[in-house]
N, C-alpha and C positions, 0 to 999 in steps of 0.2 A: 080485983077485976075493974072495979070502978076507978081505982087509982090509975090503972093502966090506961083506961079510956081517957081519963083526965089528962094524963101526960100526952097521949096521942093528940088530944085536942089542942093542947098548948103548942105542940110541935107543928101541927097543921096551921095554927094561927100565925106562928112565926114565919113559916114558909110563905104564907099568903102575903104577909106584910113585906117580906123581903122582895117578893116578885113585884109588888106595886112600887117599891122604892127603886128597884132597878129600872123600871120603865121610866120613872120620873127623871133619874140621873142621865139616862141615855138621851132624853129629849133635851136636857140642858147642854149636854156635850155637843150635840149636833148644832145647837144654836151658836155655841162658842166657836166651833170650827167654821161655820158659815161666816161669822163675823170676822175671823182672822183671814179667811180667804178674801173677803172683801177688802180688808185693809192691805193685804199683799198686792192685790190687783191695782189698787190706787197707787201704792208705792212704785210698782213696776211701770205704771203709766207715767208717773212723775219722772222716773229715771229715764224712760224713753224720750220724754219731751226734752229733758235737760240734755241728753246726748244729741238729739237733733239740733238743739240750739248751738251746742259747742261745735258740732260738725259744720253747721252753716257759718259760724264765726270763723273757724279755721279755713274754710273754703274761701271766704271773702279775703282773709289775710293772705292766702297763697296767691289769689288772683291779683291782689294789690302788689305783692312782691314781684310777681312776674311782670306786671306792667312797669314797675320801677326799673327792673333789669332791662327790659326792652328799651325803655327810655334812655337808660345809661349807655347801652350799646349803640343806640342810634346816635346819641350825642358824640360818643367816641368815634364812630364811623364818619360822622360829618366833619369832626376835627381832623382826622387823618386825611380825608378827601381834600380838605382845604390846604393842609400842609403839602400834599402831593401836587395839588394844582399850583401852589406857590413855587415849589421846586421846579415844576415843569416850565413855569413862566420864566424862572431865573435862568434855567438852562437854555431856553429859547433866546433870551436876551444875550447870553454869552455866545451862542452860536452866531447870532446876528453880528455881534461885535467882531468875532473871528473872521467871518466872511468879509466884513468891511476891511479888516486889517490885511487879509490875504489879497483883496482887490488892490489895496494901496501898494503892497509889496510887488504884486505882479506888474503894476504900472511902473514902479521904480525900476524893476528888473528890465522891463522893455526899454525904458529910457537909457539904463546903463549899458544894455547890449548895443544899442545904437551908438552910444558914445564910444564903447570899446571897439566897435567896428571901425569907426572913424580913426581912433588912435592906432589900431593895427595897420590900417592903410598908411597912415602917416609914418609909422615906424618902419614899415616895409620900404617906403620911399627913402627914408633916411638910411636904412641898412644898405640899400643899393648904392646910395651916394657914398657911404663910408667904404663899402667894398671897392667901389671904383677908385676912391681916393687911396685906399690901402694898396691896391694893385699898382697905382701910379707911383706911390712912395716906395714900394718894394723894387719896382723897376729902376727908380732913381738911385736907391741904396745899392743895388747890384752894380749899377753903372759906376758909382763913386768908389765902392769897396772892391770892385773887381772880384766878387765872390758870390756864388749862387746862394739861394736861401737854404738849400739842403746842406751845403758846406757850413754855413753859419750855424744852422740848427745842430749839426753834429759837434761843432766846437763847443757850443753852449752845453749840450748834454754831457760831453766829456768833463767839462769843468764842474758841472753840478754833481756828476757821479763821483768825481774825485773828492769833493767836499763831503758828499754823503758817506763815502767809505770812511773818511777820517772821523766824522761825527759818530758813525756806527761803532767804530773801534773804541772811541772814548766811552760811549754808552755801555758797550759790552764789558769793558774793564770796570766801570762803576758798578754795573749789575753783579759781576762776579765778586767784587770786593764786598758789596752789600750782602750777597748770599752767603759768602764765607763768614762775615761777621755775625749774621743771624744764625747760621748753623752752629758756630762756636758758642754763641750765647745760649742757644737752645740746648746744646749738648751739656754745657756747664749746669744749666738749670735742672736737666734730667738727672745728671749725676748727683748734684747736691740734694735733690729730693730723695733719690734712692738711698743716699748715705744717711739722711735725717730719719728716714723710716726704718732703717736697719739699726738695731741696737744689740749687737752680739757681744757677749762677755768674753774677755781674754784673761788667761792666767799666765803669768811669766813662768815658764818651766826652767828647771835647773838640771844639772847633770848629777846631782847627789840627792840621796834620801836619808833622813835622820830617823832612827828607830829609838824611842825613849826606853830606858831601862828602869825597873823598880829600884835598883840599888847598884852600887859598883861591884858587889860580890857576883852579880850575874855575869860580869865580863869574863871572869875565870871559867865559868861553866860554858860560856859560848866558845871560848878559845879551846878548852878541853886539854886532856893530857897530851903534852908535846905539840899542841896546836892542831890536833887531828880534827876536832869539830869545825873550826874555822876553815880549815883546808877543804873539808868535805862540803861545806856550804858554798865556798868559792868555786869548787870544781863542779858542783851541781847547777849553779846559777850563772857562772861566768862573770860575777860581779866582785869587785874588790871591796874589802871590809876594813874600816879603820876604827880601832877600839880604844886606843890609849889617849887620844888627843882631847876628846870631849867628855866631861864627867856625866855619868848616868845616861849615856847615849852611844849608839853605834852608828857610824856614818857609812852608808853604802854608796859607792861611786862607780859609774860606768856610763858609756856613751849610748847604750841600748836601753831606752826607758822601759821597754817591755820586760826585759830580764831583771831590771832594777826593781820593778813592781813585784815580780814573782819572788825575788829575794826578800823584799820588805814584808810581804804577806807571810812567807814561810818563817822568817825570823820572829815576827810578832807572835805567831802561833806557837813556836817553840818556847818562847819566853813565857807565854801564858800556861803552856802545858807543863813546863819544868823539866821534862825528860829530854835531854839534849845529848845525842850520840849520833854517829854517822848514819846508822840505819834509819833512825827516826828523822834525821835531817832529809834523807832522800824521800821518805814518805811525805813529809810536809811540803817539800818542793813539788812533788807530783800533784798533791792536792791544790797547792797554790796555782800551778799551771792550769788545772781544770777550772779553778775559780776565775782566773784571768781570762780564760777562753769564754766563760759565761759572760764576764763583763764586756768583752770585746763584742760578742753577739748582741748584747743588750744595747751597747753604745751605737752599733750600726743600725739597729732597729729604731732607736730613739732619733738618730739623725734623719733616717728616712721619714719617720713620722713627723718630725718638726718641719721639714721642708716640703712635705706633701708629695714626694716623689714615689710613685707606686710601680710595681711590676719589676723591680730589680731582682736579678738572680741572687740566690742565697749566698753564693760565694762572694759576689760583689758587696753584699751587705756586711759579710764578715770582714772583708778587706777594709771597708769603711771604718768598722769598729777598731781595727788595728791602728788606724791613724790617730786614735785617741792618745796613743803612747809615742807619737812621733812629733817632733817640733822642728820648726824652721826659723832660725834666728830668734829663738825663744817663743815663737808664735805656734800655738797648738794647731797641727795641720787639720784635724777633724773640725775644730771650731772655725778655722779659716775656710774650709770647704763649705761648711754650712752658711757662713757669711757671704761667700761668693755666690752661692745658690740664691740667697735672698736678694742680693744686689742685682744679679743678672735678671732675676724674675721681675723685680721692680722696674728696672730700666726697660725691659721688654714690654711690660704693661704700658709704660709711658709712650713707647714708640709704636705700639700696636703689633708687636712681633709675637712669636709663639712663646708664651710664658712657661708652659710645661716643659718644652724642649730646653729653654734657657736655664731653668732651675735644675733640670736633670744633668745637663752638661756641666753646670757650675758645681754641682755636688761631686761629680766624678772626675773633675779636671785634674786633680792631684792623686788619683787612685794608685798611680804607679809608685808613689812614695811608700806605700805600705809594704812593698816587697823589693824595693830597689837595692837593698843590701844583700838580697838573696839571688837576684837575677842581673845579668850583665845588661848594661844599657842605661840611657837616661830615663828619668821618671816619666818624661813625655812619651817616649817610644813604648815603654813598658805599659803605661796607662792606655795608650791607643790599642796595643795588642790585646790587653785584657778586655777592653770594650768590644773589640771584634770577636774575641773568643766566646764571650757570653752574649753575643748577638744583639748588641746595642745598635741603635739607628746610626746610619752612616754620617749624619750631621753631628751626632754626639761624638763619634770617633774623630771627626774633623775638628770639632771644637777643642777636644783634649789635645790633639796633635798641634793645633795652631795657637794655643793660649800663650806661648812664649815667642811666637813669630817664626817657628821652625818651618812652617808651610803656610800657604795662603788660606785664609778663612773662606769657607764655601757658603756661609750664611751670615745673616745679621746677628743671629744668636751666638755664633762663634766670636764675633767681634765684641759683643757684650760680655761674654765670659772672660775674654782677655782684659777688658777694661775693668770688670769687677775684681779680677785677681789683682790687678795693679792697685786698685783703690783699697782693697782689704789689706794688702801688704804695706802700703805707704801711709795709711791714715795714722794719726797720732795715737801712741800707746799700743799699736798692734805688735810691734817688734821691739825687742829689748835693746836699750842703749845704756851703757854704763853711766852712772851719775856724773863721774868726772868728765867724760867726753861731752855729756849733755850740757853741763855748766860751762865748759870751755866754749862750746858752740854758741851758746847764748851771749857770753861775754864778747866773743869775737864779732858776733852780729852787731852788738851795740857799739863796739869800737869802730867798725867800718862806718856806721851811720854818723857817729860823733866826729869822725875825721873830716867831714865836709864843712866848709865855711858857711856860717849862718845857722847852723843847727844849735838849738837851745837844749833840748832833751830828746832822748830816744828810749823806747821801752819795747823789749822783746816779749811778746805775749803768745798765747795759744800754743804753748809748748815749743816755741821757736818757729811756728808756722806763719807768724805775722810779726812785723815790726812797725811801730808807730813813731814817727819822727816829727817833733815840734820845731818849727823854724821861726826865726825872728822876722816879723813882717816888715820891719824897716830895712832889713838887709836882703830879703828874698821876696821877689814879686811872684805873681801867679804863674807866669811863664817859667821863671826860674825854679819854682817848686816842681813843675812837670819834668823839667830837664834833670833836676836833682834826683827825682825818683828813678829815672832811667839810668843815671850814672851809678846810683847805689845798687841797682839790680845787676848791672854789669860787674861791679866789684864783688858782689856776693857770689855770682856764678863763677867768677874766676878764682876766688880765694877760699871758698868754703865748700865742704862736702856735707850734704844733708839729704835726708829722704824726702820724697815728694816735692813740694814747691813752697816758696816763702812769699807772702804778700807784703809789699812795701807800701805804706801809707804815709805820705808827706802832708802834714797839716799846717796850714798857714792861717792864723787867726789874727784879725785886727780888732782891737777893742778901743772904743771911744769913751772916755770917762770924764764926767764933769760933776761939780758939786754945787748944789743950790744953797745959797747963803741968805 
């Protein structure tokens, strides 16, 4: 019990001591807080003072900057006012000067007007005197010539009119000649440009086709027993066959290139197949005909595509393709038609004519040749009838009918088609000429040139389309060279036959040679 009391006493003492310590700590804390509050108030006061000082300083700086800006603007305004005042003064001086100048001009004009008035009066007096003098002279002339002034005037007018008519006739003749020369020059230029732009290929066609054989033993199989195979082939195609002349080859000859092509294709297939008998020959010929028909259609479509001619009837396209197997003097008619289409279109473009119409008429101009061996009439009439049948434009029909001069051309395009046809047929290399005749023509051309006195050398060039003649300058002068060219042209036209035209160039060259020693 005593122990418990002792413990309680101790606890009570501890609690009393703790309470006293707590009061002492609280007092100290209060003092510290008060001290900190005081320090904070001093710091805030100090910050406020500094802020006021900075604000005052910034205010003074802004006021100073505003004053400087006002001063600068004032200075600028004063300078601008001075400049405007100076400009105004300058303008005022110019106006004063102009006023003075105008016053002086007005004075001069008034003086000149007075002077002109005096001169006009003097001139009027002189004109009256001249008129009186002229009247007196006219009366004297009429008395001496015994002719009135109207009669004299009529005589003079008649004489002047007669001279004027003569001069006008001479001038008209000169103008017509000049226009003719210019037109010819321009036409040649247009045609030359068209020919230069057109580069169509031509292959010289022949009337025979050669089919190679793998060996000579194949000839017997082609002939067949008692010649039945070869007879069957000739009967089915209408083409003659020559087997014995050429080793390892069969020659097919005939004037119809279409049939010859069918025979060639059929024979090549028979050789590759190896089974050769009359029935098989007939089958192969039929297949070859179908293949050639396809080639004809493709050739026609290709021609239409190359020339850019659209909207042709399918039958006309097929007939165009048939011309692939037709030749004229060795010139392929389809290629010739394509070339004529190109040339006519190019010349139409140069002249400002209808290019599409010219190309269409050029492509169809020889369409009659595709069936002229089947229908009576010339290829011109057949072609015109075909164009009408398939509803081609009337100008296209006229161009086809007029391209050989059988009727009058109804349009510029028809004339261009005729010119293009002549150019395509006459240009070098277009149509076949035998080598022997070609060489003879060149030799004869040079012989004609060399027969003239003063000729040193002559050269036939451009496939015989041009000859250049070198003359001796000591024997032939410039005038003589011109005369010689004309005489050579006359001899050539009289003694030679040639396609197109031949250009004669007579060249006279004078050389002066000295040696420095």
